[in-house]
C-alpha positions as CSV (number, residue, x, y, z in Angstrom):
1,M,12.3,3.6,26.4
2,L,11.7,0.1,25.0
3,A,8.6,-1.7,26.0
4,T,9.0,-4.9,28.1
5,P,7.6,-8.2,26.8
6,K,4.9,-7.9,29.5
7,Q,3.9,-4.5,28.3
8,L,3.8,-5.8,24.7
9,R,1.5,-8.7,25.7
10,E,-0.8,-6.3,27.6
11,L,-1.1,-4.2,24.4
12,G,-1.9,-7.2,22.4
13,I,1.0,-6.7,20.0
14,L,1.4,-9.3,17.3
15,G,5.1,-10.2,17.0
16,M,7.0,-11.3,14.0
17,N,7.3,-15.0,14.9
18,R,3.6,-15.3,15.7
19,R,2.7,-13.3,12.6
20,N,4.7,-15.7,10.4
21,V,3.4,-18.9,12.0
22,S,-0.2,-18.1,13.1
23,M,-1.1,-15.6,10.4
24,I,0.9,-16.0,7.2
25,A,1.6,-19.7,7.3
26,A,-1.8,-20.7,8.8
27,K,-4.1,-18.3,6.9
28,N,-2.5,-17.8,3.5
29,P,-2.4,-21.0,1.4
30,R,0.9,-21.1,-0.4
31,H,-0.6,-21.8,-3.8
32,L,-2.4,-18.5,-3.6
33,Y,0.7,-16.4,-3.1
34,P,1.2,-15.6,-6.9
35,L,-2.2,-13.8,-6.8
36,V,-0.7,-11.1,-4.6
37,D,3.0,-11.4,-5.1
38,D,2.6,-10.8,-8.8
39,K,1.2,-7.2,-9.2
40,L,0.1,-7.9,-12.8
41,K,-1.9,-10.9,-11.7
42,T,-3.4,-8.9,-8.8
43,K,-4.5,-6.2,-11.2
44,K,-6.1,-8.6,-13.6
45,I,-8.1,-10.5,-10.9
46,A,-9.1,-7.2,-9.2
47,E,-10.4,-5.8,-12.6
48,A,-12.3,-9.1,-13.2
49,A,-14.0,-8.7,-9.8
50,G,-15.0,-5.1,-10.5
51,I,-12.4,-3.7,-8.0
52,A,-11.0,-0.3,-9.1
53,V,-7.3,-0.2,-9.9
54,P,-4.9,2.3,-11.6
55,R,-5.0,2.0,-15.4
56,L,-2.3,-0.2,-17.0
57,L,-0.5,1.7,-19.8
58,A,2.0,-1.0,-20.9
59,V,3.9,-4.1,-19.9
60,V,7.5,-4.7,-20.7
61,S,8.4,-8.4,-20.4
62,Q,11.4,-8.9,-22.7
63,E,14.7,-7.2,-22.9
64,R,14.3,-6.6,-26.6
65,S,11.3,-4.4,-25.9
66,V,13.3,-1.9,-23.8
67,K,14.4,-0.1,-27.0
68,D,10.8,0.6,-27.7
69,L,10.3,2.6,-24.5
70,P,10.7,6.0,-26.2
71,R,7.8,5.2,-28.5
72,I,5.7,3.6,-25.8
73,L,6.1,6.6,-23.4
74,E,6.1,9.5,-25.8
75,K,2.3,10.0,-25.4
76,Y,2.4,9.9,-21.6
77,R,3.4,13.0,-19.7
78,Q,3.4,11.1,-16.4
79,F,3.5,7.5,-15.4
80,V,4.7,4.9,-12.8
81,V,7.1,2.0,-13.5
82,K,6.8,-0.9,-11.2
83,P,8.4,-4.4,-10.9
84,S,5.5,-6.9,-11.1
85,N,7.1,-9.0,-8.3
86,G,8.8,-6.2,-6.3
87,S,8.4,-5.7,-2.6
88,G,8.9,-2.9,0.0
89,G,8.5,-0.2,-2.6
90,K,11.8,-1.2,-4.3
91,G,12.1,-0.4,-8.0
92,I,9.1,1.9,-8.2
93,L,9.9,4.9,-10.5
94,V,7.4,7.8,-10.4
95,V,7.5,10.3,-13.3
96,T,5.4,13.4,-12.9
97,H,6.2,15.4,-16.1
98,H,8.7,16.2,-18.9
99,D,11.4,18.9,-18.9
100,G,12.7,19.1,-22.4
101,D,14.3,15.8,-23.3
102,N,14.3,14.7,-19.7
103,Y,11.7,13.3,-17.3
104,V,11.1,14.6,-13.8
105,K,10.6,12.2,-10.9
106,S,8.3,12.9,-8.0
107,S,11.3,14.1,-5.9
108,G,12.0,16.8,-8.5
109,D,15.2,15.1,-9.8
110,Q,15.5,14.8,-13.6
111,I,16.0,11.5,-15.3
112,S,16.9,10.7,-18.9
113,M,15.2,8.2,-21.2
114,E,18.4,6.2,-21.1
115,S,18.1,6.0,-17.3
116,I,14.5,4.9,-17.6
117,Q,15.5,2.2,-20.0
118,R,18.3,1.0,-17.7
119,H,15.8,1.0,-14.8
120,V,13.4,-1.2,-16.8
121,S,16.3,-3.5,-17.9
122,N,17.3,-3.9,-14.2
123,T,13.7,-4.7,-13.4
124,L,13.6,-7.4,-16.0
125,S,16.8,-8.9,-14.7
126,G,15.2,-9.3,-11.2
127,L,17.1,-6.6,-9.4
128,Y,14.0,-5.6,-7.4
129,S,12.0,-8.8,-7.4
130,L,11.4,-11.2,-4.6
131,G,14.2,-13.7,-4.6
132,G,15.9,-12.0,-7.5
133,R,13.9,-13.8,-10.1
134,P,13.5,-12.4,-13.6
135,D,10.6,-10.0,-13.6
136,V,8.2,-7.9,-15.7
137,A,8.0,-4.1,-15.7
138,M,4.5,-2.6,-15.4
139,I,3.8,1.0,-16.6
140,E,0.7,2.5,-14.9
141,A,-1.1,5.8,-15.1
142,L,0.0,8.1,-12.3
143,V,-2.7,8.5,-9.7
144,Q,-4.0,12.1,-9.5
145,F,-4.0,12.2,-5.8
146,D,-6.8,14.0,-4.0
147,P,-5.8,17.5,-3.0
148,I,-7.2,16.9,0.4
149,F,-3.8,15.3,1.2
150,A,-1.7,18.1,-0.4
151,E,-0.7,19.6,2.9
152,Y,0.2,16.2,4.4
153,S,2.3,14.4,1.8
154,Y,5.5,15.6,0.1
155,E,6.6,14.8,-3.5
156,G,4.4,11.7,-3.8
157,V,1.1,9.9,-3.5
158,P,0.0,8.9,0.0
159,D,-1.8,5.6,0.4
160,I,-4.0,3.9,3.0
161,R,-2.9,0.4,4.3
162,V,-5.7,-1.7,5.7
163,V,-4.9,-5.0,7.3
164,V,-7.7,-7.5,6.6
165,Y,-8.1,-10.7,8.7
166,M,-10.4,-13.4,7.4
167,G,-12.2,-10.7,5.4
168,F,-12.6,-8.2,8.2
169,P,-10.7,-4.9,8.2
170,V,-9.0,-4.9,11.6
171,M,-6.5,-2.0,11.4
172,A,-5.6,0.9,9.1
173,M,-3.1,3.7,8.6
174,V,-2.4,6.3,6.0
175,R,1.2,6.5,4.8
176,L,2.4,9.9,3.8
177,A,5.4,10.4,1.5
178,T,8.3,12.6,2.6
179,H,11.4,14.0,0.9
180,E,13.4,11.4,2.7
181,S,11.3,8.6,1.3
182,D,11.8,9.9,-2.2
183,G,8.1,10.5,-2.7
184,K,7.2,6.9,-1.8
185,A,4.7,6.0,0.9
186,N,7.0,3.4,2.5
187,L,7.7,3.6,6.2
188,H,11.0,1.9,6.0
189,Q,12.2,4.6,3.6
190,G,11.1,7.5,5.9
191,A,7.4,8.0,5.1
192,V,5.1,9.0,8.0
193,G,2.5,6.5,9.2
194,V,-0.7,7.9,10.7
195,G,-3.0,5.4,12.6
196,I,-6.6,5.6,11.5
197,D,-9.7,4.9,13.6
198,I,-11.6,2.1,11.8
199,A,-15.0,3.5,12.8
200,T,-14.5,7.1,11.6
201,G,-11.5,7.3,9.4
202,Q,-10.1,9.9,11.8
203,P,-6.3,10.1,12.7
204,L,-5.2,8.6,16.1
205,R,-1.5,9.2,16.2
206,A,1.5,9.4,13.9
207,V,5.0,8.0,13.7
208,Q,8.1,8.3,11.6
209,H,10.9,5.7,11.9
210,G,8.9,4.3,14.8
211,R,8.9,7.5,16.8
212,P,5.8,9.7,17.5
213,V,5.5,12.9,15.5
214,T,2.9,15.5,15.5
215,H,3.6,17.4,12.3
216,H,4.7,16.4,8.8
217,P,8.6,16.8,8.6
218,D,8.5,18.7,5.3
219,T,5.1,20.5,5.1
220,R,5.0,21.1,8.9
221,H,1.2,20.7,8.9
222,K,-0.4,19.1,11.9
223,L,-1.0,15.4,11.3
224,S,-4.0,15.2,13.6
225,D,-5.9,17.3,11.0
226,V,-5.7,14.6,8.2
227,K,-9.1,13.8,6.7
228,I,-9.9,10.7,4.7
229,P,-13.0,10.9,2.5
230,H,-14.9,7.8,1.2
231,W,-13.8,5.9,4.3
232,D,-16.6,3.3,4.4
233,R,-16.1,2.7,0.7
234,M,-12.4,2.0,1.2
235,L,-13.1,-0.5,4.0
236,K,-15.6,-2.3,1.8
237,L,-13.0,-2.5,-1.0
238,A,-10.5,-3.9,1.4
239,A,-12.9,-6.5,2.7
240,A,-13.7,-7.6,-0.8
241,C,-10.0,-8.4,-1.5
242,Y,-10.4,-11.4,0.8
243,D,-13.1,-12.9,-1.4
244,V,-11.0,-12.3,-4.5
245,T,-7.7,-13.8,-3.2
246,G,-8.7,-16.3,-0.5
247,M,-5.9,-14.8,1.7
248,G,-6.8,-14.8,5.4
249,Y,-4.1,-12.3,6.5
250,L,-3.8,-9.5,3.9
251,G,-2.5,-6.0,3.5
252,V,-4.6,-3.9,1.2
253,D,-3.0,-0.7,-0.2
254,I,-5.5,2.0,-1.4
255,V,-4.9,5.4,-3.0
256,L,-7.4,8.2,-3.4
257,D,-7.6,9.5,-6.9
258,Q,-9.1,13.0,-7.4
259,N,-11.3,11.8,-10.2
260,L,-11.7,8.1,-9.8
261,G,-12.0,7.9,-6.0
262,P,-10.4,4.9,-4.0
263,L,-8.2,2.6,-6.1
264,I,-6.5,-0.6,-5.0
265,I,-2.8,-0.4,-5.9
266,E,-1.3,-3.5,-4.2
267,L,-2.1,-6.5,-2.1
268,N,0.4,-7.9,0.4
269,A,0.4,-11.5,1.8
270,R,3.0,-10.5,4.4
271,P,1.9,-7.1,5.8
272,G,4.3,-5.6,8.2
273,L,3.7,-4.9,11.9
274,A,4.5,-1.2,12.1
275,I,0.8,-0.4,11.7
276,Q,0.5,-1.4,15.4
277,V,2.9,1.4,16.3
278,A,1.1,3.9,14.2
279,N,-2.2,3.0,16.0
280,G,-0.8,2.6,19.5
281,I,-2.5,-0.8,19.9
282,G,-1.9,-4.4,19.0
283,L,-3.6,-6.5,16.4
284,L,-4.2,-9.6,18.6
285,P,-7.3,-8.5,20.5
286,R,-9.1,-7.6,17.2
287,I,-8.0,-10.9,15.5
288,K,-9.4,-12.8,18.5
289,R,-12.7,-11.0,18.2
290,V,-13.0,-11.8,14.5
291,D,-12.3,-15.6,15.0
292,G,-15.6,-17.5,14.7
293,L,-17.4,-14.8,12.6
294,T,-16.5,-15.9,9.1
295,D,-19.5,-18.2,8.8
296,V,-21.8,-15.5,10.1
297,L,-20.9,-12.5,7.9
298,K,-20.2,-13.6,4.4
299,K,-20.6,-10.4,2.4
300,P,-17.7,-7.9,2.2
301,D,-20.0,-4.9,3.0
302,D,-21.4,-6.6,6.1
303,R,-17.9,-7.5,7.4
304,A,-16.7,-3.9,6.8
305,E,-19.7,-2.5,8.6
306,W,-19.1,-4.9,11.6
307,S,-15.5,-3.7,11.9
308,M,-16.6,-0.1,11.9
309,R,-19.0,-0.8,14.7
310,E,-16.6,-2.9,16.8
311,F,-13.2,-1.4,16.4
312,G,-13.8,2.3,16.9
313,M,-11.4,4.1,19.3
314,L,-12.7,7.7,19.2
């Protein structure tokens, strides 16, 4: 059954209109948007601030460079192609290995070099970018995701989304790839979202397409058993992204590399609201508790530790 407006208010649910006006418009200065909308700029400012990100292998910014892709990619067995100005997971191509002359995507489907070149060409033309503007294709090292997630994500790399308000981590979830989502950790494409307790990093509840689930649809493993290592480190990384960008309402996406630990893969100036469904609680009560604290706790580590103390649900 659908919740009534009264029930949503009682849960403290942040709605779309209020998010757009009170969070995005009020807390995210327009002139700062390029820092997070452009993934290449995000990577550069994060690296300059000492924040760990996946290694950049190459950048294709002009159509004439597309013909050089066979030479550029010949030394890489696996890689990820991303539109620098993409959104919602669109245009991300994940290659896990070679099979003869073909490459193999995270879904197991094969793809030719000609198809990769066409994908990059489409990216440059703006097919996947915000507003359809001409874009740049980034080629990154594929994250070697920690085997601790092997039983809970299918054909792709899971990530952790942390919503950060005025520098304070206020809500988190882990997004687990499925066959339906084509190996991408995108809830709109069929990934599973698992709400995470801010204090402990332990799972609270899980949803797919907005409906509660208890087991991963492909691996059939119990989602309440998901474990996330380095939790306090992840929250401190997320909190630091506020200081780097100046964005007051921010979605921070983190992956866990087996060798490198937590890596920031993306920042989002317009984080979605499904994280509330995954957690079974609204953002508004936590946002209200943070208001007024920004002049008291200025260091990212202090803000992350405060959130862990104040927002625990277990």
